[in-house]
N, C-alpha and C positions, 0 to 999 in steps of 0.2 A: 506405585504407591499402595496398591491393594496388599501386596505382600508385606510391606512395611507396617501398614495399618494392622494387619493380623498379628504380626510379631509384637507390636506395641500392646495390643489387647491381651496377648498371651505371653506374659513375661517369662514363664518357664520355657516356652518354645524358643523365645529370643536367646535366653541364656544357653540352651542346648545348641542352638545354631552357632553362636559365638564359640562355645567349647569345641564343636565339631571342626570349625575352621582352624582353631588353635592346635588341636590334635593333628589334623592333616598337614598343617604347615610344619609342625615340629617333626613329624615322621619324614616328610619330604626332605627336610634339611638334614636330618640324621642319616638317612639312606645315601644322600648325595655326598656326605662327608665320609661315612664309613666304607663306602665302596672303594675309596682310594687308599684306605689305611688298614682296614680290617676285613676278614673274610666272614664275619658274623652278622653282616647286614641283614641277611634273611631272618635270622632269629630275632633281631631288633625290630624288624617289620612285623613279624607274627606276634611278638609279646606286646609291642605298642598297640597294634590294631586291636587285639583281644581285650586288653585292659581299657582302652579308650572306648570300645564298644560297651563294656560293662558300665563305664561312667555315664555314657549317654542314655543307657537304659535303666539307670538307677531308680527312676520314679516307680517302676513296676514292683521292685523289691529291693530296698536299700541293703537288707541283710545279705541276700544272695549276691547282689552286685558287688558288695565289698568283699564277700568271701571269695568270689570268682577272681577279682582283681588281685587279692592277696596270694591266692593259691597259684595263679599264673606267675606272679612276680617271684614267689618262693621257688617254683620250678626253674625259672630262668636263672636264679641264683645258684641253684644246684648244678644246672648245666654249665654255667660259667665257671663254677669251682671245678667241675670234673675235667673240663677241656681247657682250662686256663684262658677263658675269654675275659675281657676287661671292660666291656661296655654294657653290661646288663645289671639291672634294668636301666634303660636309657631314658632320654628326656621326655618323650611322649608318655612312656609308662609311668615315670615319676609324677608327671602333671596329673594323669588320670587317677593314680593312686591318692594323691592329695585331695582331688575332688571327692573320691569315694569315701575317704576317711572323714573329711569335713561334713559331707552329707549325712554319714552314719551317726557322727557325734551329735549332730544337730537335732535329729528327730528320733532315733531309736531309743528303746528303754535303756536305763543306765548300765545294766550288765552287759547288754549286747553291744552298746556303744563302747564301753570299756574294753571288751573283747576285741573289737575291731581296731581300736587304737593300739592295744597291746600286739595285735597281729602285725600292724604297720611297724611297731618298734622292733619286733623280732626280725622282719625283713631288713630293716636299717642295720640292726646289730650283726645279721649274717653277712651283709655286704662289707661292713667294717672288718669283721673277722676274716673274710676272704682276702681283702686287700692286705691285711696285716700278714697273712700266711705268704702271699706272693712276695711281699716286700722282704720277709725273712729269707726266702730262698734266692734273693737277688734278682728277681724278675723286674723289668721296668713297668711300673704301674703308676696310675694317677688316681688320687682320691677325690677328684672334682665331682664325678657323678654321685659318689656316696655322700659327700658333704651336701650336695644339692638336695639328695633324697632326705637327709636328716633334717635339713632346714625346712623342706616341704612338709615333712611329718609334723614338725613343731608348729608351722604356720597353719596346717590343716586342722590340728587338734585345737589350737587357740581360736581359730575362726569359728569352728563348730561350736565351741563353748559359748563364744560371744553371741552367735546367732540363736543358740538354744535359750540363752538368757532373754534375748530380745523377744523371741517367740512366746516364752512364758509370760513376759510382761504384757504383750499384745493379747494373749488369751485371757489374762486376768482382767484387762480393760474391757474386752468383749463380754466376759462373764458379768462384770459390774453393770454394763448396759442391759444385759438380759435380766439380771436381778431387778433392776429398776423397773423394766417393763412388767415383770411378773408381779411386782408389788402394786403397780398401777392397775394391772388386770385384776388383782385380788380386790382392790378398792371398788372397781366397777362391778365385779361379781358380787361383792357385798351389797352394793346398792340394788342390783337387779334382783338378786335372790330375796333381799329384804322386802322389796316391793311385792313379789309374787307370794311369798310366805305370809306376809301381812294379810293379803287377800284371802289366803287359804284359811287362816285363823278366823277372820271375820265371817267367812262363808260357813265354816264348821260350826261356829257359834249360832248362826242363823238356822243351820240344819237341825241343831239340838232343839231350838225353840220350835221349829216347824214340826219335829217329830213329836214333842210333847203336845202340840196343839192339833195333831193329825191333819196338818195343812196339806193342800194338794200340790204345792210347789217344791216338795222335798226332792223329787227327782231332778228338777231344774237346778236346785241348789247344789246337789252332789255333782252334777255335770260341771258346774262352774268350779267347784273344788278340784275336780279331775283336770280340767283344762289349765287352771293356775298351777297345779303341781307339775304338769307336763312341761309347761314353759319354764318354770324354775329349774327342773331337772335338766332340760336342754341347755340352758344358760351355763349351769355348772359344768356340764360335761365338755363344753367347748373350751374352757380355760382351766379347769382344775388340774389337768395333766401337767401344766407348766408351773404350778405354784409349789413352792417348797417352804415357804415361810408364812407364818401368820402375822398380821399387822393390824393396826387400826385402819378403819376404812373412812373414806371421805372423798368429796369432790364430785360434782355433777358429771354425768355422761353428756358430752356435747354432741349434738346431732347436726344434720345438714343445714338447719336453720341458722346456726351460728357461723356458717362459712362466709356469709356476706360480711359480717363484722370483722372476721379474721382477714379476708381479702382487703377490706378497706384499710385496716391498720397497716398491712404490708405495702399497699400502694402509696401511703403517705411518705414512706422513706425508701421506696424502690421503683422499679418500672411499672408501667401500666399493666393491669391485670384484668382479663376478661373472664367473668364467671358464668359458666353455662350450667343452670340447674334444670332438672327435669320438670315437666309439667306435673301438676297434681297438688296435693295438700302440702302446706309448708312443713308439716311435722308428720311424715309418713310413719306407719306402724312398723318400724324396724326395731330389732332388739337393741337395747341401749348399748351393749357392748360393741355392736356393729357400727352404730352411729358415732360412737366415740372413736372408734378405729378410723373411720373415714376422716373425721376431724383431725386426728393425729397425723395421718399420711399427708394431708394437705399442709398442715403446720410445719412438719418436718422438711417437706419438699421446698416450701417457700423460704424456710430458714437456710437450706443449703444453697438456694439460688442467691440469697443475700451474701452468703460466704464465698461462693465459688464461681458465680456467674454475674459479677456486678456490671458487666457490659451488656447484659440482656436488655432489649427494648421493649419486649412484650411477653407476658406470661399468661397462659391459659389454664384455667382450672375447670375441668368438665366432669360433671357427675351424671351418670345415667343408670337406669335400673329397669328391670322387668320383674316378672313374678319370681324368678329363681335367683337372679344375680344383681349385685350393685357394683358398678365400675366407676372408679375415680382415677382421673388422669391429670397430672400436672406437667406441663410442657413449658419450655423457654426457647428463645431464639439466639442465645449467646453464641459468639464465635467459637469454633472448635478448639482454638489454641488456649493455652492456659491450663490450670489445674482441673482435673476431672471432679465432678460433683462428689463422687465416692471413690477416692483413690484406692488402689489395690492394698496399700499398706494400712489403710484405716477403714473409714466408712462405717463408724459405730452407729451413726443415725440410721443407716440402711439396715444394720443388724437389728436394731430395735424395731423398725417398722416391719421387717420380715417376720421377726418373732411374734409380733402382735397379729399380723395378718394370717400367718399360717396356723396360729392358735385357734382361729375361728374357722378353719377349713378353707381359707382363700389362698390366692397366689399373688405374688409381687414381682414385677419386672422393672429394672432400672437400667438405663444405658443411653448412649448417644443416639440422636436422631440421624436419619440418612444424610442431610446436608449440613445442618447446624443445630445447636441447642441440645437439650437433655430431656428425657422423658421419664416419669415415674408413673406406673400404672398398677393399680391394685384392684383385684376382683374378689368380692366377698359374697357369701350367701345372704340372700335377703331375708331368710327366715332362720330362727334359732331352733326350729323344731328339727328332730333328727330324721 
């Protein structure tokens, strides 16, 4: 079960394991068949093994993997033409070439992907020309392998284009989520900076009055201006790198004092929720962008529990902090079966949370718990000062 669990958690590993079994089975069948009919089984084994290995290692470099597979298939075609062999490239090599072409068309730049597809077409055309030449000489030949390779090329290019389109749509959806988070961060930055800058303006006006009156508290006023300016600069530095658009600002920054209300609303329509808040003042002196992010992490986590873990019996929201870090963790006890809270193919809520947390210099981890349930844990800096 541990191996199966690891394969489920790593879909690429599972796909490669399945392909490896398919390549091995195809090679075994071909060698068993060719040993009784042809003397070129050693070439079939070598070509199939090399092209299959390139397909299994495609994640390291899809360009070089595809180039290697096409080059080996081309050499096999030349050898088959020179010595009149009829079985090259064979089934395993054809299957591996289809995987390489589909993978290249899916992710590589347009020109590179087109070159790989064209290379596959050249291999297919060479095989057709070779069989036509043998047929013209009266040699007994079969077009079956060539037609399978041609059909595999068409299927590979088509599958690659479809997956490329789906990937583009998914990236657009993720970018839309990130854009929404950036605009929300911009609003919070506006609120935070406006608060600090207003204080700077008021204290600067007081400093001018103090200077005219030769008052003794000028140094204290200037120190307050410096502190307010430092806080405003720190707040802007934490999120300005993610912002690309200007928009109107609005909306309060919700802090940990609002978590009780949020949890109460969730418990009315969902499982029981235990809220563990740290000892101390109800409104700790955390930067507004940090308190808002804590609220957002809890809100998004509870929303995902409602969507994907309806069988959960108990949910825990725990908030802890020290002088350096703030940690918020949301856990549930839902059964491991069913849809994951953040499936590999989607999880846009997780994208938005991670975007927000990492913008503030924090970290976010989400995943299944050892026995049952799901956990979302975010750690944020407790101070906005650099």
